VOPAGU-2260 file (C-alpha; in pm, 1 decimal, decimal comma):
REM VOPAGU-2260
SITE   aa  ch    i         X         Y         Z
SITE  UNK   A    0       0,0       0,0       0,0
SITE  UNK   A    1     160,4     328,1    -113,8
SITE  UNK   A    2     130,8     655,7      74,3
SITE  UNK   A    3     -91,4     792,4    -203,6
SITE  UNK   A    4    -324,2     493,3    -179,9
SITE  UNK   A    5    -340,0     522,6     198,2
SITE  UNK   A    6    -415,1     895,9     177,9
SITE  UNK   A    7    -688,5     835,2     -80,3
SITE  UNK   A    8    -846,8     569,5     140,4
SITE  UNK   A    9    -837,5     802,5     440,0
SITE  UNK   A   10    -993,7    1085,7     237,0
SITE  UNK   A   11   -1272,7     850,5     127,5
SITE  UNK   A   12   -1353,1     761,8     488,5
SITE  UNK   A   13   -1362,3    1128,4     587,7
SITE  UNK   A   14   -1591,6    1203,1     295,6
SITE  UNK   A   15   -1820,7     916,3     396,0
SITE  UNK   A   16   -1861,1    1059,0     746,9
SITE  UNK   A   17   -1933,5    1407,3     604,5
SITE  UNK   A   18   -2199,1    1262,6     373,5
SITE  UNK   A   19   -2353,1    1079,4     669,4
SITE  UNK   A   20   -2372,9    1403,3     865,1
SITE  UNK   A   21   -2538,7    1578,9     572,4
SITE  UNK   A   22   -2808,3    1317,5     514,4
SITE  UNK   A   23   -2883,0    1247,8     881,2
SITE  UNK   A   24   -3134,5    1530,9     928,9
SITE  UNK   A   25   -3373,3    1425,9     651,2
SITE  UNK   A   26   -3338,6    1060,8     752,6
SITE  UNK   A   27   -3420,4    1152,4    1112,6
SITE  UNK   A   28   -3743,6    1313,3     994,4
SITE  UNK   A   29   -3840,0    1003,4     796,7
SITE  UNK   A   30   -3775,8     760,3    1082,6
SITE  UNK   A   31   -3875,9     977,6    1379,4
SITE  UNK   A   32   -4199,6     782,7    1453,1
SITE  UNK   A   33   -3997,2     458,4    1470,8
SITE  UNK   A   34   -3732,2     606,5    1700,8
SITE  UNK   A   35   -3995,7     762,2    1923,9
SITE  UNK   A   36   -4131,1     415,1    1992,0
SITE  UNK   A   37   -3787,2     269,8    2066,3
SITE  UNK   A   38   -3677,9     456,2    2378,3
SITE  UNK   A   39   -3417,3     188,3    2452,6
SITE  UNK   A   40   -3182,1     332,8    2189,1
SITE  UNK   A   41   -2948,9     526,6    2418,7
SITE  UNK   A   42   -2582,7     578,4    2336,5
SITE  UNK   A   43   -2455,5     714,5    2667,0
SITE  UNK   A   44   -2402,8     496,4    2974,7
SITE  UNK   A   45   -2488,7     768,6    3227,9
SITE  UNK   A   46   -2818,9     844,3    3056,3
SITE  UNK   A   47   -2894,9     474,7    3019,5
SITE  UNK   A   48   -2830,0     390,1    3384,6
SITE  UNK   A   49   -3045,8     682,8    3500,3
SITE  UNK   A   50   -3314,8     587,1    3248,9
SITE  UNK   A   51   -3316,2     237,8    3399,6
SITE  UNK   A   52   -3370,5     379,4    3749,1
SITE  UNK   A   53   -3027,7     339,4    3907,6
SITE  UNK   A   54   -2785,3     594,0    4057,5
SITE  UNK   A   55   -2469,5     656,1    3858,8
SITE  UNK   A   56   -2133,7     827,5    3893,9
SITE  UNK   A   57   -1874,0     902,3    3626,7
SITE  UNK   A   58   -1503,0     918,1    3707,1
SITE  UNK   A   59   -1187,4     996,6    3509,9
SITE  UNK   A   60    -866,4     798,4    3553,8
SITE  UNK   A   61    -525,4     874,1    3399,7
SITE  UNK   A   62    -282,0     598,1    3306,3
SITE  UNK   A   63      95,8     622,3    3337,2
SITE  UNK   A   64     124,3     674,4    2961,3
SITE  UNK   A   65    -129,1     958,0    2959,1
SITE  UNK   A   66    -460,4     803,2    2850,5
SITE  UNK   A   67    -765,6     939,7    3031,6
SITE  UNK   A   68   -1018,3     662,2    3093,2
SITE  UNK   A   69   -1382,3     691,7    3200,2
SITE  UNK   A   70   -1529,8     470,9    3470,8
SITE  UNK   A   71   -1901,2     435,8    3536,0
SITE  UNK   A   72   -2013,3     343,7    3885,2
SITE  UNK   A   73   -2346,7     221,5    4016,8
SITE  UNK   A   74   -2308,4     293,0    4389,3
SITE  UNK   A   75   -2513,0     118,1    4654,9
SITE  UNK   A   76   -2731,8     379,8    4824,7
SITE  UNK   A   77   -2918,1     398,9    5151,3
SITE  UNK   A   78   -3230,4     614,5    5117,4
SITE  UNK   A   79   -3389,4     794,0    5413,5
SITE  UNK   A   80   -3753,7     892,7    5460,0
SITE  UNK   A   81   -3664,3    1262,8    5442,7
SITE  UNK   A   82   -3519,5    1218,8    5093,3
SITE  UNK   A   83   -3153,3    1203,5    5190,7
SITE  UNK   A   84   -2928,1     936,4    5042,2
SITE  UNK   A   85   -2597,1     794,1    5155,0
SITE  UNK   A   86   -2347,6     582,0    4962,2
SITE  UNK   A   87   -2280,5     264,9    5160,4
SITE  UNK   A   88   -1956,6      74,1    5158,8
SITE  UNK   A   89   -2014,0    -257,3    4984,9
SITE  UNK   A   90   -1806,0    -530,1    4810,6
SITE  UNK   A   91   -1661,4    -389,7    4488,3
SITE  UNK   A   92   -1696,7    -550,6    4145,1
SITE  UNK   A   93   -1518,2    -433,9    3830,0
SITE  UNK   A   94   -1666,5    -535,1    3492,2
SITE  UNK   A   95   -1477,9    -507,4    3164,3
SITE  UNK   A   96   -1635,8    -560,1    2820,9
SITE  UNK   A   97   -1491,8    -707,0    2502,1
SITE  UNK   A   98   -1309,3    -571,7    2200,1
SITE  UNK   A   99   -1446,7    -246,8    2052,6
SITE  UNK   A  100   -1715,7    -238,9    2323,5
SITE  UNK   A  101   -1772,5     -16,0    2627,7
SITE  UNK   A  102   -1968,7      11,7    2952,5
SITE  UNK   A  103   -2290,3      13,0    2751,5
SITE  UNK   A  104   -2244,5    -349,8    2643,4
SITE  UNK   A  105   -2327,2    -469,5    2996,4
SITE  UNK   A  106   -2649,9    -264,8    3008,0
SITE  UNK   A  107   -2827,1    -362,2    2685,6
SITE  UNK   A  108   -3055,8    -622,0    2847,3
SITE  UNK   A  109   -3245,7    -355,4    3040,6
SITE  UNK   A  110   -3309,0    -296,2    3411,7
SITE  UNK   A  111   -3437,4    -647,6    3486,5
SITE  UNK   A  112   -3179,2    -862,7    3310,0
SITE  UNK   A  113   -2847,9    -673,0    3287,3
SITE  UNK   A  114   -2569,3    -807,3    3506,2
SITE  UNK   A  115   -2462,3    -472,6    3661,8
SITE  UNK   A  116   -2818,1    -404,7    3780,1
SITE  UNK   A  117   -2854,9    -755,2    3922,9
SITE  UNK   A  118   -2529,7    -707,2    4114,2
SITE  UNK   A  119   -2638,1    -366,6    4240,0
SITE  UNK   A  120   -2973,6    -499,2    4364,4
SITE  UNK   A  121   -2783,7    -767,2    4555,6
SITE  UNK   A  122   -2571,1    -518,7    4745,6
SITE  UNK   A  123   -2255,3    -478,1    4536,6
SITE  UNK   A  124   -2067,3    -159,9    4447,9
SITE  UNK   A  125   -2051,4    -192,4    4068,4
SITE  UNK   A  126   -1781,0     -33,2    3849,9
SITE  UNK   A  127   -1780,3     -49,9    3468,6
SITE  UNK   A  128   -1441,9      -4,6    3303,0
SITE  UNK   A  129   -1359,2     149,1    2966,2
SITE  UNK   A  130   -1027,9      83,4    2795,2
SITE  UNK   A  131    -831,9     332,6    2588,5
SITE  UNK   A  132    -968,1     411,1    2245,5
SITE  UNK   A  133   -1337,4     351,0    2302,0
SITE  UNK   A  134   -1591,7     631,3    2295,6
SITE  UNK   A  135   -1541,7     716,3    2664,2
SITE  UNK   A  136   -1160,2     706,2    2662,7
SITE  UNK   A  137   -1037,2     904,2    2362,8
SITE  UNK   A  138    -813,4    1154,5    2537,6
SITE  UNK   A  139    -441,8    1149,4    2613,7
SITE  UNK   A  140    -258,5    1429,1    2794,2
SITE  UNK   A  141      39,8    1392,0    2558,6
SITE  UNK   A  142    -125,0    1295,2    2228,7
SITE  UNK   A  143    -420,8    1392,3    2011,8
SITE  UNK   A  144    -656,9    1123,6    1882,9
SITE  UNK   A  145    -552,3    1230,9    1531,9
SITE  UNK   A  146    -190,3    1128,1    1602,7
SITE  UNK   A  147     -96,2     777,9    1480,7
SITE  UNK   A  148      92,0     717,0    1805,5
SITE  UNK   A  149    -234,8     756,1    1998,5
SITE  UNK   A  150    -364,5     436,7    1832,6
SITE  UNK   A  151     -40,5     241,1    1866,2
SITE  UNK   A  152    -169,0      10,7    2140,3
SITE  UNK   A  153    -315,5    -336,6    2181,3
SITE  UNK   A  154    -474,5    -519,4    2472,4
SITE  UNK   A  155    -126,9    -564,0    2619,0
SITE  UNK   A  156    -117,7    -194,8    2716,4
SITE  UNK   A  157    -473,1    -225,3    2846,5
SITE  UNK   A  158    -360,0    -495,4    3085,7
SITE  UNK   A  159     -37,9    -330,6    3199,6
SITE  UNK   A  160    -148,9      36,5    3210,1
SITE  UNK   A  161    -528,8      66,1    3199,2
SITE  UNK   A  162    -611,0    -204,1    3452,8
SITE  UNK   A  163    -351,9     -89,5    3703,8
SITE  UNK   A  164    -476,3     269,8    3686,0
SITE  UNK   A  165    -841,2     163,2    3716,3
SITE  UNK   A  166    -779,7     -64,0    4012,3
SITE  UNK   A  167    -569,2     184,2    4204,2
SITE  UNK   A  168    -831,9     453,6    4154,3
SITE  UNK   A  169   -1116,1     230,6    4273,6
SITE  UNK   A  170    -919,0     115,2    4576,0
SITE  UNK   A  171    -837,5     472,0    4674,9
SITE  UNK   A  172   -1187,5     602,0    4613,4
SITE  UNK   A  173   -1377,6     326,8    4794,9
SITE  UNK   A  174   -1117,3     231,8    5059,6
SITE  UNK   A  175   -1182,0    -131,1    4958,1
SITE  UNK   A  176    -844,5    -294,1    4903,0
SITE  UNK   A  177    -976,4    -599,0    4716,9
SITE  UNK   A  178   -1243,1    -648,4    4452,5
SITE  UNK   A  179   -1412,1    -904,1    4228,6
SITE  UNK   A  180   -1357,0    -901,0    3851,1
SITE  UNK   A  181   -1592,0    -998,8    3567,1
SITE  UNK   A  182   -1468,0    -985,6    3209,2
SITE  UNK   A  183   -1611,7   -1094,8    2877,5
SITE  UNK   A  184   -1404,9   -1182,2    2569,5
SITE  UNK   A  185   -1120,0    -925,5    2548,2
SITE  UNK   A  186   -1200,0    -827,6    2907,4
SITE  UNK   A  187   -1071,0   -1172,8    3001,5
SITE  UNK   A  188    -762,3   -1122,0    2783,9
SITE  UNK   A  189    -678,7    -799,0    2965,6
SITE  UNK   A  190    -717,1    -968,1    3304,7
SITE  UNK   A  191    -484,1   -1251,8    3202,9
SITE  UNK   A  192    -224,5   -1008,5    3069,5
SITE  UNK   A  193    -229,4    -804,5    3390,1
SITE  UNK   A  194    -179,2   -1093,8    3628,6
SITE  UNK   A  195      70,2   -1269,0    3401,2
SITE  UNK   A  196     287,4    -960,2    3366,6
SITE  UNK   A  197     233,9    -809,6    3712,7
SITE  UNK   A  198     153,8   -1101,5    3945,8
SITE  UNK   A  199     158,0    -874,9    4251,4
SITE  UNK   A  200    -190,8    -762,3    4146,2
SITE  UNK   A  201    -330,6   -1110,3    4206,6
SITE  UNK   A  202    -374,5   -1006,9    4569,0
SITE  UNK   A  203    -610,7    -725,1    4466,4
SITE  UNK   A  204    -876,2    -966,2    4334,6
SITE  UNK   A  205   -1103,4   -1181,2    4545,4
SITE  UNK   A  206   -1236,2   -1374,0    4245,5
SITE  UNK   A  207   -1244,9   -1354,8    3866,7
SITE  UNK   A  208   -1534,2   -1457,7    3641,9
SITE  UNK   A  209   -1434,1   -1487,9    3275,8
SITE  UNK   A  210   -1706,1   -1520,3    3011,9
SITE  UNK   A  211   -1566,7   -1664,9    2687,5
SITE  UNK   A  212   -1213,9   -1536,0    2761,6
SITE  UNK   A  213    -991,1   -1490,9    2457,5
SITE  UNK   A  214    -632,0   -1611,9    2496,1
SITE  UNK   A  215    -548,7   -1884,7    2245,0
SITE  UNK   A  216    -723,9   -1839,3    1910,2
SITE  UNK   A  217    -552,2   -2088,8    1679,0
SITE  UNK   A  218    -874,8   -2290,9    1639,8
SITE  UNK   A  219   -1115,0   -2000,1    1601,4
SITE  UNK   A  220   -1404,6   -2028,9    1356,4
SITE  UNK   A  221   -1383,1   -1655,1    1289,1
SITE  UNK   A  222   -1361,2   -1578,9     918,2
SITE  UNK   A  223   -1172,6   -1254,5     985,6
SITE  UNK   A  224    -877,7   -1446,4    1130,6
SITE  UNK   A  225    -880,6   -1699,7     848,1
SITE  UNK   A  226    -894,8   -1431,8     577,3
SITE  UNK   A  227    -682,8   -1153,5     726,2
SITE  UNK   A  228    -461,7   -1348,5     966,5
SITE  UNK   A  229    -194,1   -1434,5     706,9
SITE  UNK   A  230    -165,9   -1065,8     611,1
SITE  UNK   A  231    -225,0    -876,5     935,8
SITE  UNK   A  232     -97,4   -1144,2    1173,7
SITE  UNK   A  233     252,2   -1132,4    1028,6
SITE  UNK   A  234     512,4    -857,6    1018,5
SITE  UNK   A  235     490,7    -667,7     687,8
SITE  UNK   A  236     444,5    -318,4     549,4
SITE  UNK   A  237      63,4    -320,6     576,7
SITE  UNK   A  238      58,5    -434,3     940,4
SITE  UNK   A  239     322,1    -174,1    1030,3
SITE  UNK   A  240     113,0     104,9     876,2
SITE  UNK   A  241    -205,2     -10,0    1051,9
SITE  UNK   A  242     -39,8      -3,7    1395,0
SITE  UNK   A  243    -116,5     367,0    1414,5
SITE  UNK   A  244    -473,9     355,2    1281,0
SITE  UNK   A  245    -815,0     356,4    1449,0
SITE  UNK   A  246   -1009,8      42,1    1368,2
SITE  UNK   A  247   -1370,6     163,4    1395,3
SITE  UNK   A  248   -1526,7     507,6    1403,1
SITE  UNK   A  249   -1708,1     653,8    1701,9
SITE  UNK   A  250   -1857,9     940,3    1501,5
SITE  UNK   A  251   -2204,1    1011,7    1641,6
SITE  UNK   A  252   -2363,9    1023,2    1296,7
SITE  UNK   A  253   -2224,5     681,1    1209,0
SITE  UNK   A  254   -2358,8     543,8    1537,8
SITE  UNK   A  255   -2705,5     683,8    1466,2
SITE  UNK   A  256   -2703,2     533,6    1120,3
SITE  UNK   A  257   -2600,9     197,2    1262,9
SITE  UNK   A  258   -2880,4     210,9    1518,5
SITE  UNK   A  259   -3128,0     269,6    1235,3
SITE  UNK   A  260   -2989,7     -20,6    1032,3
SITE  UNK   A  261   -3232,1    -261,6    1201,6
SITE  UNK   A  262   -3583,6    -147,5    1127,6
SITE  UNK   A  263   -3906,0    -298,3    1258,7
SITE  UNK   A  264   -4008,9    -417,4     913,2
SITE  UNK   A  265   -3672,5    -574,6     835,7
SITE  UNK   A  266   -3605,4    -945,7     878,2
SITE  UNK   A  267   -3376,1   -1000,3    1180,9
SITE  UNK   A  268   -3150,2   -1230,8     980,0
SITE  UNK   A  269   -3070,1    -945,2     741,3
SITE  UNK   A  270   -2987,7    -715,7    1031,9
SITE  UNK   A  271   -2777,7    -962,6    1227,9
SITE  UNK   A  272   -2573,4   -1039,2     917,7
SITE  UNK   A  273   -2410,3    -698,7     968,3
SITE  UNK   A  274   -2274,1    -822,0    1299,7
SITE  UNK   A  275   -2138,1   -1153,5    1172,8
SITE  UNK   A  276   -1765,5   -1071,2    1222,1
SITE  UNK   A  277   -1833,1   -1045,8    1597,7
SITE  UNK   A  278   -2148,1   -1252,6    1643,7
SITE  UNK   A  279   -2090,6   -1528,0    1391,7
SITE  UNK   A  280   -2335,3   -1658,1    1137,4
SITE  UNK   A  281   -2510,9   -1907,5    1367,9
SITE  UNK   A  282   -2705,6   -1668,1    1591,0
SITE  UNK   A  283   -3045,6   -1822,5    1657,0
SITE  UNK   A  284   -3009,9   -1760,1    2035,0
SITE  UNK   A  285   -2916,4   -1391,2    2001,9
SITE  UNK   A  286   -3191,4   -1170,0    2148,8
SITE  UNK   A  287   -3284,7    -999,7    1823,5
SITE  UNK   A  288   -3515,9    -746,6    1993,2
SITE  UNK   A  289   -3192,6    -585,1    2115,3
SITE  UNK   A  290   -3045,1    -544,9    1767,0
SITE  UNK   A  291   -3118,3    -170,5    1734,2
SITE  UNK   A  292   -2948,5    -114,7    2069,6
SITE  UNK   A  293   -2655,4    -337,9    1979,1
SITE  UNK   A  294   -2602,6    -158,1    1648,9
SITE  UNK   A  295   -2608,7     178,8    1826,6
SITE  UNK   A  296   -2353,2      76,1    2089,5
SITE  UNK   A  297   -2115,5    -158,3    1909,7
SITE  UNK   A  298   -1850,5    -106,2    1787,0
SITE  UNK   A  299   -1742,9     208,4    1973,0
SITE  UNK   A  300   -1377,9     260,1    1892,7
SITE  UNK   A  301   -1041,3      93,3    1924,0
SITE  UNK   A  302    -715,6      32,3    1742,1
SITE  UNK   A  303    -623,5    -191,7    1451,2
SITE  UNK   A  304    -340,3    -320,0    1668,2
SITE  UNK   A  305    -588,6    -488,0    1906,3
SITE  UNK   A  306    -726,4    -723,5    1643,8
SITE  UNK   A  307    -385,6    -765,3    1477,5
SITE  UNK   A  308    -249,4    -890,5    1811,6
SITE  UNK   A  309    -518,5   -1161,1    1802,9
SITE  UNK   A  310    -432,7   -1236,3    1438,5
SITE  UNK   A  311     -72,1   -1287,5    1546,9
SITE  UNK   A  312    -193,5   -1541,8    1801,4
SITE  UNK   A  313    -390,7   -1716,5    1530,0
SITE  UNK   A  314     -78,8   -1744,8    1314,7
SITE  UNK   A  315     167,9   -1834,2    1591,6
SITE  UNK   A  316     -75,7   -2057,9    1785,9
SITE  UNK   A  317      52,5   -1892,1    2102,4
SITE  UNK   A  318     -68,7   -1646,5    2365,9
SITE  UNK   A  319     217,5   -1403,0    2370,9
SITE  UNK   A  320     319,0   -1039,8    2357,7
SITE  UNK   A  321     302,3    -833,9    2038,8
SITE  UNK   A  322     543,8    -931,1    1762,3
SITE  UNK   A  323     735,6    -628,6    1632,0
SITE  UNK   A  324     970,8    -831,5    1411,3
SITE  UNK   A  325    1312,6    -975,5    1502,2
SITE  UNK   A  326    1501,2    -644,9    1520,9
SITE  UNK   A  327    1249,7    -464,0    1740,8
SITE  UNK   A  328    1188,1    -778,6    1945,2
SITE  UNK   A  329    1557,1    -789,1    2035,2
SITE  UNK   A  330    1538,1    -425,9    2151,8
SITE  UNK   A  331    1214,5    -469,7    2344,0
SITE  UNK   A  332    1228,4    -827,1    2470,5
SITE  UNK   A  333    1598,1    -919,8    2427,7
SITE  UNK   A  334    1496,6   -1217,7    2214,4
SITE  UNK   A  335    1397,3   -1281,4    1852,0
SITE  UNK   A  336    1039,1   -1389,6    1924,5
SITE  UNK   A  337     799,6   -1217,6    2165,1
SITE  UNK   A  338     771,9   -1390,4    2504,6
SITE  UNK   A  339     465,7   -1596,9    2595,4
SITE  UNK   A  340     235,8   -1468,4    2867,8
SITE  UNK   A  341     305,0   -1670,4    3180,2
SITE  UNK   A  342     -56,9   -1744,1    3271,4
SITE  UNK   A  343      71,8   -1977,4    3542,1
SITE  UNK   A  344     128,0   -1654,2    3736,5
SITE  UNK   A  345    -248,7   -1598,1    3760,0
SITE  UNK   A  346    -339,0   -1693,8    4116,7
SITE  UNK   A  347    -688,3   -1542,4    4143,4
SITE  UNK   A  348    -969,1   -1798,1    4203,6
SITE  UNK   A  349   -1121,3   -1805,9    3856,4
SITE  UNK   A  350   -1452,1   -1925,2    3710,5
SITE  UNK   A  351   -1474,5   -1975,7    3334,1
SITE  UNK   A  352   -1785,8   -1993,7    3116,3
SITE  UNK   A  353   -1758,8   -2123,3    2760,9
SITE  UNK   A  354   -1977,5   -2255,4    2480,1
SITE  UNK   A  355   -1941,9   -2529,6    2221,7
SITE  UNK   A  356   -2067,7   -2309,5    1936,8
SITE  UNK   A  357   -1856,2   -2002,5    2019,7
SITE  UNK   A  358   -1761,7   -1839,5    1689,2
SITE  UNK   A  359   -1450,9   -1669,9    1832,6
SITE  UNK   A  360   -1317,5   -1897,4    2109,2
SITE  UNK   A  361   -1312,9   -2268,3    2034,3
SITE  UNK   A  362   -1351,0   -2540,2    2295,1
SITE  UNK   A  363    -996,9   -2658,7    2219,4
SITE  UNK   A  364    -852,2   -2312,6    2284,5
SITE  UNK   A  365   -1050,5   -2268,8    2606,2
SITE  UNK   A  366    -920,5   -2597,3    2743,5
SITE  UNK   A  367    -567,0   -2512,8    2640,8
SITE  UNK   A  368    -597,3   -2203,8    2859,3
SITE  UNK   A  369    -760,9   -2396,2    3144,1
SITE  UNK   A  370    -480,3   -2651,4    3150,5
SITE  UNK   A  371    -225,3   -2373,4    3203,4
SITE  UNK   A  372    -420,3   -2186,1    3470,0
SITE  UNK   A  373    -349,4   -2308,1    3822,7
SITE  UNK   A  374    -633,4   -2121,6    3992,5
SITE  UNK   A  375    -949,9   -2238,5    3813,4
SITE  UNK   A  376   -1226,1   -2294,5    4070,9
SITE  UNK   A  377   -1518,0   -2378,0    3842,3
SITE  UNK   A  378   -1587,8   -2437,5    3472,9
SITE  UNK   A  379   -1932,7   -2393,8    3317,5
SITE  UNK   A  380   -2018,1   -2515,1    2968,8
SITE  UNK   A  381   -2334,2   -2355,9    2832,6
SITE  UNK   A  382   -2594,6   -2629,5    2776,4
SITE  UNK   A  383   -2731,1   -2491,4    2450,0
SITE  UNK   A  384   -2556,6   -2631,5    2143,0
SITE  UNK   A  385   -2614,4   -2306,5    1952,3
SITE  UNK   A  386   -2482,5   -2063,3    2217,5
SITE  UNK   A  387   -2243,3   -1822,8    2043,8
SITE  UNK   A  388   -1987,2   -1559,1    2141,3
SITE  UNK   A  389   -2221,6   -1258,9    2139,6
SITE  UNK   A  390   -2483,3   -1455,8    2335,5
SITE  UNK   A  391   -2270,5   -1425,5    2650,9
SITE  UNK   A  392   -2387,1   -1065,6    2670,1
SITE  UNK   A  393   -2713,8   -1057,4    2469,1
SITE  UNK   A  394   -2835,1   -1415,3    2439,2
SITE  UNK   A  395   -3189,7   -1532,9    2503,7
SITE  UNK   A  396   -3208,4   -1641,3    2866,0
SITE  UNK   A  397   -2861,3   -1507,7    2947,7
SITE  UNK   A  398   -2979,1   -1401,7    3293,1
SITE  UNK   A  399   -3108,7   -1746,9    3386,8
SITE  UNK   A  400   -2818,5   -1933,3    3226,1
SITE  UNK   A  401   -2525,9   -1713,6    3336,6
SITE  UNK   A  402   -2595,8   -1391,8    3525,7
SITE  UNK   A  403   -2801,6   -1536,3    3812,7
SITE  UNK   A  404   -2536,0   -1800,3    3866,0
SITE  UNK   A  405   -2260,7   -1535,5    3869,6
SITE  UNK   A  406   -2449,1   -1329,6    4127,4
SITE  UNK   A  407   -2517,9   -1632,5    4348,7
SITE  UNK   A  408   -2152,8   -1738,3    4341,8
SITE  UNK   A  409   -2039,5   -1390,4    4446,4
SITE  UNK   A  410   -2300,2   -1372,4    4722,5
SITE  UNK   A  411   -2181,7   -1711,0    4845,1
SITE  UNK   A  412   -1823,2   -1586,1    4852,7
SITE  UNK   A  413   -1912,3   -1271,8    5047,0
SITE  UNK   A  414   -2176,5   -1401,0    5284,5
SITE  UNK   A  415   -2135,4   -1777,8    5293,0
């Protein structure tokens, strides 16, 4: 790819966003009756949590390398008859969503079935994390989001820098020295990176619950890895250029257009086909009534380097640090190949949920991870043969199959 070709491609994308912004107003007029009837389409976590009837706080956290991250908190309140409220000290839980997702991903099932609300009702102090690059964490004190270096990160930096900053902030703010962790997909990756690289943080976690955690991906069914892995999972000119590029746009007009991509008179199969790179093609258990909400809140920003790091794992069949090529690897790691993550360092009592039909994480790769972890307390295989990767957050019956069990296990840990 020449510089001229790259510049032309970039100009096309900019033009596309401008066109979207120009046509949005007339489209909004055409579809306003539909949107008025679908109040669930909310693209801001604070507004959503308030809309669902829960208290919410928003906090800013700065990492050592300058990224400013947003945390959303659902505090546990005591309400008095005179109208006063007081935040009570309760067990802390940190939730982290998957790749190109944000706090909103945990909230899409509504006030009765979303995991953060279930945890809050059961007396937990709930914190929702947002990694660098998503819609809530697009600021760096040293870099602008238009700088290529801003996007030169993968989930390795999220584990080493983002997680440490988030945890230290929560511990200082709540005075709770230990917390529970729940991560889905890339959220599990970040947790494994943190405790592999910095094992002293194992002591900060009481338990970890990992839903479809992504570590090994050599047996993935994902077509993206099979098609683009040989190109973007190896060291070449294209992968070098993309290391400083944003993967998906968070432009508000694009998000609105995506939310309108699933109309009431459209067949769900047509709509869900637009999500196939993340959801897979076998999605009969996906809660399709949530599709407008899903389209409005996913994807919400991130770097090309995140998915290229997974592609490297697909090609190498290993769970290891980012491959910069032999020369840079020598400078960074003092060896030709990047080092493997030492997941044996993870000492947190861990529960893992997985599914036979997972489009992203195969059964073989899950068990390869399990065999290396020394701290696995429980393993749950989803009973439905068709349960897929996206169903762990928006599947039919996800509360009964997963969330209620998660809550009960945490209550048992805290209160016996």
